[in-house]
C-alpha positions in Angstrom: -29.3 3.7 -30.8 -30.0 0.2 -31.7 -32.4 -0.3 -28.8 -34.3 2.9 -29.9 -34.7 1.6 -33.4 -36.3 -1.7 -31.7 -38.8 0.4 -30.2 -42.4 -0.7 -31.5 -44.6 2.5 -31.6 -47.7 0.2 -31.8 -47.2 -0.4 -28.1 -47.2 3.2 -27.1 -50.7 2.9 -24.9 -49.5 -0.2 -23.2 -46.2 1.7 -22.3 -48.1 4.4 -20.8 -50.4 2.2 -18.9 -47.4 0.7 -17.1 -45.7 4.1 -16.7 -48.8 5.2 -15.0 -48.8 2.3 -12.6 -44.9 2.9 -11.9 -45.5 6.5 -11.0 -48.5 5.7 -8.9 -46.1 3.2 -7.1 -43.6 5.7 -6.5 -46.1 8.3 -5.2 -47.7 5.8 -2.9 -44.3 5.1 -1.2 -44.5 8.9 -0.4 -40.8 9.5 0.1 -39.9 11.2 -3.1 -36.6 13.0 -3.3 -36.0 16.1 -5.6 -34.5 13.8 -8.3 -37.5 11.7 -8.3 -39.8 14.6 -8.4 -37.9 16.1 -11.5 -38.2 12.6 -13.2 -41.8 12.3 -12.9 -42.2 15.7 -14.0 -40.2 15.1 -17.2 -42.0 11.8 -17.9 -45.2 13.8 -17.5 -43.7 16.3 -20.2 -43.0 13.3 -22.4 -46.3 11.9 -22.0 -47.8 15.4 -22.8 -45.7 15.7 -26.0 -46.9 12.5 -27.3 -50.6 13.6 -26.7 -50.2 17.1 -27.9 -48.3 16.0 -31.3 -49.8 12.9 -32.7 -48.0 13.6 -35.8 -44.4 13.6 -34.6 -41.8 12.0 -36.8 -41.3 8.2 -36.0 -37.6 8.6 -34.8 -38.9 11.3 -32.2 -41.7 9.1 -31.0 -39.4 6.0 -30.6 -36.8 8.1 -28.4 -39.8 9.1 -26.2 -41.0 5.6 -25.8 -37.6 4.4 -25.4 -37.3 7.0 -22.3 -40.6 5.6 -20.9 -39.6 2.3 -21.2 -36.3 2.8 -19.6 -37.9 4.5 -16.6 -40.3 1.6 -16.2 -37.7 -1.1 -16.3 -36.7 -1.7 -12.6 -33.8 -3.6 -13.5 -31.8 -1.1 -15.8 -28.2 -0.1 -15.2 -28.9 1.2 -11.8 -31.7 -1.0 -10.3 -34.7 1.3 -9.2 -34.6 -0.1 -5.7 -31.4 1.3 -4.7 -32.4 4.2 -2.3 -31.2 7.7 -3.5 -29.5 6.4 -6.6 -31.9 3.9 -8.3 -33.2 6.7 -10.5 -30.3 8.5 -11.4 -29.6 6.4 -14.6 -33.5 7.1 -15.7 -33.0 10.8 -15.1 -29.9 11.1 -17.6 -31.8 8.8 -20.2 -35.1 11.2 -20.0 -33.0 14.4 -19.9 -30.9 13.2 -23.1 -34.1 12.6 -25.0 -35.8 15.7 -23.9 -32.6 17.7 -25.0 -32.3 15.6 -28.3 -36.0 16.0 -29.4 -36.4 19.6 -28.2 -36.0 21.2 -31.8 -38.4 18.7 -33.4 -41.5 19.6 -31.5 -43.6 22.1 -32.7 -43.7 25.5 -30.6 -46.8 25.6 -28.5 -49.2 28.2 -29.7 -51.3 30.4 -27.1 -54.9 30.6 -27.7 
């Protein structure tokens, strides 16, 4: 939890720029497995939440940014370059954040 508290929300735009480059690099490699595809989908979901709800509580924003930062760190607990296993830790962190913040996100309204 200390790592989440250290996240500076001022850097959210910079984090999303790096995130875009990371995802582009994965797509350019072309051989995505189902775990990687699901991870990219979940990251996109988190990015959408940040954009749709600019007034989210600060702890929620920090958790989202933590998950994104963890994803772009290539040398996290399981280095991303390890084939088939490199993104498993990223998946768990992103899933944990999504599950944790689910009840703090306003319901989407249909127009």
